C-alpha positions as a Markdown table, in Angstrom:
| # | Residue | x | y | z |
|---|---|---|---|---|
| 1 | Unk | 0.0 | 0.0 | 0.0 |
| 2 | Unk | 1.6 | 3.3 | -1.2 |
| 3 | Unk | -0.5 | 5.8 | 0.8 |
| 4 | Unk | -3.4 | 6.0 | 3.2 |
| 5 | Unk | -5.7 | 8.8 | 4.3 |
| 6 | Unk | -8.7 | 8.6 | 6.6 |
| 7 | Unk | -11.1 | 11.2 | 8.0 |
| 8 | Unk | -14.2 | 10.0 | 9.8 |
| 9 | Unk | -15.7 | 7.3 | 7.6 |
| 10 | Unk | -13.8 | 8.4 | 4.5 |
| 11 | Unk | -10.6 | 6.5 | 3.5 |
| 12 | Unk | -8.3 | 6.6 | 0.5 |
| 13 | Unk | -5.3 | 4.5 | -0.5 |
| 14 | Unk | -2.9 | 4.1 | -3.4 |
| 15 | Unk | -1.9 | 0.5 | -4.1 |
| 16 | Unk | 0.5 | 1.0 | -6.9 |
| 17 | Unk | 1.7 | 3.4 | -9.6 |
| 18 | Unk | 3.5 | 2.5 | -12.8 |
| 19 | Unk | 4.8 | 4.5 | -15.8 |
| 20 | Unk | 4.4 | 3.4 | -19.5 |
| 21 | Unk | 6.8 | 5.2 | -21.8 |
| 22 | Unk | 6.8 | 5.8 | -25.6 |
| 23 | Unk | 3.1 | 5.7 | -25.9 |
| 24 | Unk | 1.4 | 7.4 | -28.9 |
| 25 | Unk | -2.0 | 9.1 | -28.5 |
| 26 | Unk | -3.6 | 11.3 | -31.1 |
| 27 | Unk | -0.4 | 11.4 | -33.0 |
| 28 | Unk | 1.7 | 12.5 | -30.0 |
| 29 | Unk | 4.4 | 10.6 | -28.2 |
| 30 | Unk | 4.4 | 10.6 | -24.5 |
| 31 | Unk | 3.8 | 8.4 | -21.4 |
| 32 | Unk | 0.9 | 7.0 | -19.5 |
| 33 | Unk | 0.8 | 7.3 | -15.7 |
| 34 | Unk | -1.2 | 4.4 | -14.3 |
| 35 | Unk | -2.6 | 4.3 | -10.8 |
| 36 | Unk | -4.4 | 1.6 | -8.8 |
| 37 | Unk | -6.2 | 3.3 | -5.9 |
| 38 | Unk | -9.2 | 2.9 | -3.6 |
| 39 | Unk | -11.6 | 5.4 | -2.0 |
| 40 | Unk | -14.3 | 4.7 | 0.6 |
| 41 | Unk | -17.0 | 6.9 | 1.9 |
| 42 | Unk | -17.1 | 9.2 | -1.2 |
| 43 | Unk | -20.1 | 7.7 | -3.1 |
| 44 | Unk | -21.5 | 10.2 | -5.6 |
| 45 | Unk | -18.6 | 12.5 | -5.3 |
| 46 | Unk | -16.0 | 13.4 | -8.0 |
| 47 | Unk | -12.5 | 12.0 | -7.4 |
| 48 | Unk | -9.5 | 13.6 | -9.2 |
| 49 | Unk | -6.3 | 11.6 | -10.0 |
| 50 | Unk | -3.5 | 14.0 | -10.9 |
| 51 | Unk | 0.3 | 13.5 | -11.6 |
| 52 | Unk | 3.0 | 16.1 | -11.1 |
| 53 | Unk | 6.6 | 15.9 | -12.3 |
| 54 | Unk | 9.8 | 16.9 | -10.6 |
| 55 | Unk | 13.5 | 17.3 | -11.6 |
| 56 | Unk | 16.6 | 16.1 | -9.8 |
| 57 | Unk | 16.4 | 19.0 | -7.4 |
| 58 | Unk | 12.7 | 18.0 | -6.6 |
| 59 | Unk | 11.6 | 21.2 | -8.4 |
| 60 | Unk | 8.4 | 21.0 | -10.4 |
| 61 | Unk | 8.9 | 20.6 | -14.2 |
| 62 | Unk | 7.5 | 23.4 | -16.2 |
| 63 | Unk | 5.1 | 23.3 | -19.2 |
| 64 | Unk | 3.9 | 25.7 | -21.8 |
| 65 | Unk | 1.4 | 23.2 | -23.3 |
| 66 | Unk | -2.3 | 24.2 | -22.7 |
| 67 | Unk | -4.2 | 21.3 | -21.1 |
| 68 | Unk | -1.1 | 19.9 | -19.4 |
| 69 | Unk | -0.2 | 22.8 | -17.1 |
| 70 | Unk | -1.3 | 24.3 | -13.8 |
| 71 | Unk | -2.1 | 28.0 | -13.3 |
| 72 | Unk | 1.6 | 28.7 | -12.6 |
| 73 | Unk | 2.7 | 26.8 | -15.7 |
| 74 | Unk | 3.9 | 23.6 | -14.1 |
| 75 | Unk | 3.4 | 20.3 | -15.9 |
| 76 | Unk | 0.6 | 17.9 | -14.8 |
| 77 | Unk | -1.9 | 15.4 | -16.2 |
| 78 | Unk | -5.2 | 14.6 | -14.6 |
| 79 | Unk | -8.7 | 13.3 | -15.0 |
| 80 | Unk | -11.7 | 12.9 | -12.8 |
| 81 | Unk | -14.2 | 10.1 | -12.1 |
| 82 | Unk | -17.3 | 9.7 | -9.9 |
| 83 | Unk | -17.2 | 7.2 | -7.0 |
| 84 | Unk | -20.2 | 5.0 | -7.7 |
| 85 | Unk | -20.0 | 2.9 | -4.6 |
| 86 | Unk | -19.3 | 3.4 | -0.9 |
| 87 | Unk | -16.2 | 1.5 | -1.5 |
| 88 | Unk | -14.8 | 2.2 | -5.0 |
| 89 | Unk | -11.6 | 1.0 | -6.5 |
| 90 | Unk | -9.9 | 2.0 | -9.8 |
| 91 | Unk | -7.5 | -0.7 | -10.7 |
| 92 | Unk | -6.0 | 1.1 | -13.7 |
| 93 | Unk | -6.7 | 4.8 | -13.7 |
| 94 | Unk | -4.6 | 6.1 | -16.7 |
| 95 | Unk | -3.5 | 9.7 | -17.4 |
| 96 | Unk | -1.5 | 10.5 | -20.6 |
| 97 | Unk | 1.0 | 13.4 | -21.1 |
| 98 | Unk | 2.9 | 14.1 | -24.3 |
| 99 | Unk | 6.6 | 14.6 | -24.1 |
| 100 | Unk | 6.3 | 18.1 | -25.7 |
| 101 | Unk | 4.3 | 19.2 | -22.6 |
| 102 | Unk | 7.3 | 18.5 | -20.3 |
| 103 | Unk | 10.0 | 21.2 | -20.3 |
| 104 | Unk | 13.0 | 18.8 | -19.8 |
| 105 | Unk | 16.5 | 20.1 | -19.5 |
| 106 | Unk | 18.9 | 19.6 | -22.3 |
| 107 | Unk | 20.6 | 16.2 | -22.0 |
| 108 | Unk | 19.6 | 13.0 | -20.1 |
| 109 | Unk | 18.5 | 13.5 | -16.5 |
| 110 | Unk | 16.5 | 11.7 | -13.8 |
| 111 | Unk | 13.0 | 13.0 | -13.2 |
| 112 | Unk | 10.2 | 11.9 | -10.8 |
| 113 | Unk | 6.5 | 11.4 | -11.0 |
| 114 | Unk | 4.1 | 11.7 | -8.0 |
| 115 | Unk | 0.4 | 11.0 | -8.0 |
| 116 | Unk | -2.2 | 12.7 | -5.9 |
| 117 | Unk | -5.8 | 11.6 | -5.2 |
| 118 | Unk | -8.0 | 14.7 | -4.5 |
| 119 | Unk | -11.6 | 15.3 | -3.8 |
| 120 | Unk | -13.9 | 17.7 | -5.8 |
| 121 | Unk | -12.6 | 20.7 | -3.7 |
| 122 | Unk | -9.0 | 19.8 | -4.6 |
| 123 | Unk | -8.2 | 18.6 | -1.1 |
| 124 | Unk | -5.5 | 15.9 | -1.2 |
| 125 | Unk | -6.9 | 12.6 | 0.1 |
| 126 | Unk | -3.6 | 10.6 | -0.5 |
| 127 | Unk | -0.4 | 10.9 | -2.4 |
| 128 | Unk | 2.1 | 8.4 | -3.7 |
| 129 | Unk | 5.9 | 8.3 | -3.4 |
| 130 | Unk | 8.2 | 9.7 | -6.1 |
| 131 | Unk | 8.7 | 7.4 | -9.1 |
| 132 | Unk | 12.0 | 8.0 | -10.9 |
| 133 | Unk | 12.4 | 7.8 | -14.7 |
| 134 | Unk | 15.0 | 9.1 | -17.2 |
| 135 | Unk | 14.3 | 11.5 | -20.0 |
| 136 | Unk | 16.4 | 13.3 | -22.6 |
| 137 | Unk | 15.7 | 16.9 | -23.4 |
| 138 | Unk | 16.8 | 18.7 | -26.5 |
| 139 | Unk | 17.9 | 22.3 | -27.0 |
| 140 | Unk | 15.0 | 24.6 | -27.6 |
| 141 | Unk | 14.9 | 25.8 | -31.2 |
| 142 | Unk | 15.7 | 29.5 | -31.6 |
| 143 | Unk | 13.6 | 31.8 | -33.7 |
| 144 | Unk | 15.9 | 32.9 | -36.5 |
| 145 | Unk | 16.9 | 36.5 | -36.8 |
| 146 | Unk | 16.0 | 37.9 | -40.2 |
| 147 | Unk | 18.6 | 40.2 | -41.7 |
| 148 | Unk | 17.8 | 42.2 | -44.9 |
| 149 | Unk | 21.0 | 42.5 | -46.9 |
| 150 | Unk | 21.9 | 45.6 | -49.1 |
| 151 | Unk | 21.6 | 43.7 | -52.4 |
| 152 | Unk | 18.0 | 42.7 | -51.8 |
| 153 | Unk | 18.7 | 39.2 | -50.5 |
| 154 | Unk | 17.9 | 38.2 | -46.9 |
| 155 | Unk | 19.3 | 36.0 | -44.3 |
| 156 | Unk | 18.0 | 33.9 | -41.5 |
| 157 | Unk | 20.6 | 33.7 | -38.7 |
| 158 | Unk | 20.8 | 31.6 | -35.5 |
| 159 | Unk | 23.6 | 32.0 | -33.0 |
| 160 | Unk | 24.4 | 28.5 | -31.6 |
| 161 | Unk | 25.4 | 27.6 | -28.1 |
| 162 | Unk | 29.0 | 27.2 | -29.2 |
| 163 | Unk | 29.2 | 30.7 | -30.6 |
| 164 | Unk | 29.0 | 29.7 | -34.2 |
| 165 | Unk | 26.4 | 31.3 | -36.5 |
| 166 | Unk | 24.2 | 29.2 | -38.7 |
| 167 | Unk | 22.6 | 31.0 | -41.7 |
| 168 | Unk | 20.4 | 30.5 | -44.6 |
| 169 | Unk | 20.8 | 33.1 | -47.3 |
| 170 | Unk | 18.0 | 33.7 | -49.7 |
| 171 | Unk | 18.6 | 35.6 | -52.9 |
| 172 | Unk | 17.3 | 35.9 | -56.4 |
| 173 | Unk | 18.7 | 33.2 | -58.6 |
| 174 | Unk | 21.3 | 34.8 | -60.8 |
| 175 | Unk | 21.3 | 32.0 | -63.4 |
| 176 | Unk | 17.5 | 31.9 | -64.2 |
| 177 | Unk | 16.7 | 35.5 | -63.1 |
| 178 | Unk | 14.2 | 34.1 | -60.7 |
| 179 | Unk | 12.2 | 32.4 | -63.5 |
| 180 | Unk | 13.0 | 28.9 | -62.3 |
| 181 | Unk | 13.7 | 27.5 | -65.8 |
| 182 | Unk | 17.0 | 26.4 | -67.2 |
| 183 | Unk | 19.0 | 29.3 | -68.7 |
| 184 | Unk | 20.5 | 27.1 | -71.4 |
| 185 | Unk | 17.4 | 25.4 | -72.9 |
| 186 | Unk | 14.9 | 27.9 | -71.5 |
| 187 | Unk | 12.9 | 25.1 | -69.9 |
| 188 | Unk | 12.7 | 22.9 | -73.0 |
| 189 | Unk | 15.0 | 20.2 | -71.6 |
| 190 | Unk | 16.8 | 19.9 | -74.9 |
| 191 | Unk | 16.7 | 20.7 | -78.6 |
| 192 | Unk | 16.8 | 19.3 | -82.1 |
| 193 | Unk | 20.2 | 19.5 | -83.8 |
| 194 | Unk | 21.5 | 18.4 | -87.2 |
| 195 | Unk | 20.4 | 19.6 | -90.7 |
| 196 | Unk | 20.2 | 16.3 | -92.6 |
| 197 | Unk | 19.4 | 13.9 | -89.9 |
| 198 | Unk | 17.9 | 15.9 | -87.0 |
| 199 | Unk | 18.0 | 14.3 | -83.6 |
| 200 | Unk | 17.1 | 15.4 | -80.1 |
| 201 | Unk | 19.8 | 16.2 | -77.6 |
| 202 | Unk | 19.3 | 16.6 | -73.9 |
| 203 | Unk | 20.3 | 19.8 | -72.3 |
| 204 | Unk | 23.6 | 19.1 | -70.5 |
| 205 | Unk | 23.0 | 21.8 | -67.9 |
| 206 | Unk | 19.6 | 20.7 | -66.6 |
| 207 | Unk | 19.9 | 17.1 | -67.8 |
| 208 | Unk | 16.5 | 17.3 | -69.5 |
| 209 | Unk | 14.5 | 18.5 | -66.5 |
| 210 | Unk | 14.0 | 22.0 | -67.8 |
| 211 | Unk | 14.5 | 23.4 | -64.3 |
| 212 | Unk | 17.4 | 25.7 | -63.3 |
| 213 | Unk | 20.1 | 23.6 | -61.6 |
| 214 | Unk | 21.2 | 26.4 | -59.4 |
| 215 | Unk | 17.9 | 27.0 | -57.6 |
| 216 | Unk | 16.0 | 23.7 | -58.3 |
| 217 | Unk | 13.4 | 25.5 | -60.2 |
| 218 | Unk | 12.3 | 27.7 | -57.3 |
| 219 | Unk | 13.8 | 30.9 | -58.7 |
| 220 | Unk | 15.5 | 31.4 | -55.3 |
| 221 | Unk | 19.1 | 30.7 | -54.6 |
| 222 | Unk | 19.9 | 29.3 | -51.2 |
| 223 | Unk | 23.1 | 29.0 | -49.3 |
| 224 | Unk | 23.5 | 27.3 | -45.9 |
| 225 | Unk | 26.5 | 28.6 | -44.0 |
| 226 | Unk | 28.1 | 28.0 | -40.7 |
| 227 | Unk | 30.4 | 30.8 | -39.6 |
| 228 | Unk | 32.9 | 30.5 | -36.7 |
| 229 | Unk | 33.8 | 34.0 | -35.4 |
| 230 | Unk | 36.7 | 32.7 | -33.3 |
| 231 | Unk | 38.6 | 31.6 | -36.4 |
| 232 | Unk | 36.8 | 33.7 | -39.0 |
| 233 | Unk | 36.2 | 30.5 | -41.0 |
| 234 | Unk | 33.1 | 29.5 | -42.8 |
| 235 | Unk | 31.5 | 26.4 | -44.4 |
| 236 | Unk | 28.8 | 26.7 | -47.0 |
| 237 | Unk | 26.6 | 24.3 | -48.8 |
| 238 | Unk | 24.4 | 24.9 | -51.9 |
| 239 | Unk | 21.4 | 22.5 | -51.4 |
| 240 | Unk | 20.6 | 22.4 | -55.1 |
| 241 | Unk | 24.0 | 21.7 | -56.6 |
| 242 | Unk | 25.4 | 19.9 | -53.6 |
| 243 | Unk | 28.6 | 21.9 | -53.7 |
| 244 | Unk | 30.3 | 22.7 | -50.4 |
| 245 | Unk | 32.7 | 25.5 | -49.7 |
| 246 | Unk | 35.3 | 25.9 | -47.0 |
| 247 | Unk | 36.9 | 29.3 | -46.6 |
| 248 | Unk | 39.8 | 30.6 | -44.4 |
| 249 | Unk | 40.5 | 34.3 | -44.3 |
| 250 | Unk | 43.8 | 35.8 | -45.5 |
| 251 | Unk | 46.0 | 36.9 | -42.6 |
| 252 | Unk | 47.4 | 40.4 | -42.8 |
| 253 | Unk | 50.9 | 41.0 | -41.5 |
| 254 | Unk | 50.7 | 44.3 | -39.6 |
| 255 | Unk | 54.2 | 44.0 | -38.1 |
| 256 | Unk | 55.8 | 46.4 | -40.6 |
| 257 | Unk | 52.7 | 48.6 | -41.1 |
| 258 | Unk | 53.2 | 51.3 | -38.5 |
| 259 | Unk | 53.6 | 54.7 | -40.1 |
| 260 | Unk | 53.2 | 53.1 | -43.5 |
| 261 | Unk | 49.6 | 52.2 | -42.8 |
| 262 | Unk | 48.6 | 55.8 | -41.9 |
| 263 | Unk | 50.4 | 57.3 | -44.9 |
| 264 | Unk | 48.8 | 54.8 | -47.3 |
| 265 | Unk | 45.3 | 55.9 | -46.1 |
| 266 | Unk | 46.1 | 59.5 | -46.2 |
| 267 | Unk | 47.4 | 59.6 | -49.7 |
| 268 | Unk | 45.0 | 58.6 | -52.6 |
| 269 | Unk | 48.0 | 58.4 | -55.0 |
| 270 | Unk | 49.5 | 55.3 | -53.2 |
| 271 | Unk | 48.2 | 51.8 | -53.9 |
| 272 | Unk | 47.1 | 49.8 | -50.9 |
| 273 | Unk | 49.5 | 46.9 | -50.6 |
| 274 | Unk | 46.9 | 44.6 | -49.1 |
| 275 | Unk | 44.1 | 44.8 | -51.6 |
| 276 | Unk | 46.3 | 45.9 | -54.5 |
| 277 | Unk | 44.0 | 48.9 | -55.1 |
| 278 | Unk | 40.7 | 47.1 | -55.6 |
| 279 | Unk | 39.3 | 48.4 | -52.4 |
| 280 | Unk | 37.9 | 45.1 | -51.2 |
| 281 | Unk | 39.1 | 42.3 | -49.0 |
| 282 | Unk | 40.3 | 39.6 | -51.4 |
| 283 | Unk | 38.9 | 36.9 | -49.1 |
| 284 | Unk | 35.4 | 35.7 | -50.1 |
| 285 | Unk | 33.2 | 35.7 | -46.9 |
| 286 | Unk | 30.3 | 33.3 | -46.9 |
| 287 | Unk | 28.5 | 34.8 | -43.9 |
| 288 | Unk | 26.3 | 37.7 | -45.0 |
| 289 | Unk | 26.6 | 39.6 | -41.7 |
| 290 | Unk | 30.2 | 40.6 | -42.5 |
| 291 | Unk | 29.3 | 42.7 | -45.6 |
| 292 | Unk | 26.2 | 44.1 | -43.9 |
| 293 | Unk | 28.1 | 45.5 | -41.1 |
| 294 | Unk | 31.1 | 46.8 | -43.1 |
| 295 | Unk | 29.8 | 47.3 | -46.5 |
| 296 | Unk | 31.2 | 45.9 | -49.7 |
| 297 | Unk | 30.4 | 43.8 | -52.8 |
| 298 | Unk | 28.0 | 40.8 | -52.9 |
| 299 | Unk | 28.4 | 38.2 | -55.6 |
| 300 | Unk | 25.3 | 36.0 | -56.5 |
| 301 | Unk | 25.5 | 32.3 | -56.9 |
| 302 | Unk | 26.3 | 31.4 | -60.5 |
| 303 | Unk | 27.8 | 34.8 | -61.4 |
| 304 | Unk | 31.5 | 35.2 | -61.9 |
| 305 | Unk | 33.0 | 37.4 | -59.3 |
| 306 | Unk | 35.1 | 40.3 | -60.7 |
| 307 | Unk | 37.4 | 40.2 | -57.7 |
| 308 | Unk | 38.1 | 36.4 | -57.2 |
| 309 | Unk | 36.4 | 34.8 | -60.2 |
| 310 | Unk | 34.4 | 32.4 | -57.9 |
| 311 | Unk | 30.9 | 31.5 | -59.1 |
| 312 | Unk | 29.2 | 31.2 | -55.7 |
| 313 | Unk | 27.3 | 33.4 | -53.3 |
| 314 | Unk | 29.8 | 35.4 | -51.2 |
| 315 | Unk | 30.8 | 38.9 | -50.1 |
| 316 | Unk | 33.9 | 41.0 | -50.3 |
| 317 | Unk | 33.8 | 43.6 | -47.5 |
| 318 | Unk | 35.7 | 46.9 | -47.9 |
| 319 | Unk | 39.5 | 46.5 | -47.4 |
| 320 | Unk | 40.2 | 46.8 | -43.6 |
| 321 | Unk | 43.3 | 48.8 | -44.3 |
| 322 | Unk | 42.5 | 51.4 | -46.9 |
| 323 | Unk | 38.7 | 51.3 | -46.6 |
| 324 | Unk | 38.4 | 51.7 | -50.4 |
| 325 | Unk | 40.0 | 55.1 | -50.3 |
């Protein structure tokens, strides 16, 4: 017997509690809290069976899921039933709670479940002991920060826990001019060639599909990037072409640039020895926030860059030494 309460002719007891994990109900994965309990002297009254959840510090687990939370946003699951006899037993009173309703900490931890039997006025008749179980929480997804870039494209940015920045850069496809059709065959997928014996040849760019290979027919160019501010390195992936790009910035040697640096900035007649007079950093940055903060040139995916000849989305911010002067 897990618990016993008595007042006058009313008694209540919990015989057992057991947890059933990885249960699916209405398309949601969660767990069932089963309870075998007995109430006497409450015929005709509503009885509530409610389960609360606690973390390793015995603090109540929170919840933001309507229908599985208390007034102060703590996780719970409950249901009620009427006692039909003077001596009523529920051998398997089951309450379900979805995993998404439990605000577990990131990582695997031990949690506890405790069941309370209450009357219709929310007075506790009896409660169980704490039942331990393990659960793994995942990091909460951040809402991406939307950044509008000067060239009309836009970026979704999320700062990760390790300090890196994950981005999705959306821009007008340079190859198809946002039409979504192959720029070589104009969507035909191929063409007839030969004067005497005409035959059909498949477009080598779109391989007969008629869609732009650089945007998958969407008219929008995408670039997934991960930027590491600590090393100023970036890794980019084009989801349509499958190409990956790894970039490491050039390192400037400032050891001999004391008075020479100031004189090169002050005189427009001198050529900057770092950018060779082009006015931009020669390193192609794959994280759009660099060019947005500093200013510079943005190259669209598929276009040949006039500064590095790369055909991918990237940016060249203004030269950090001459600032395009």
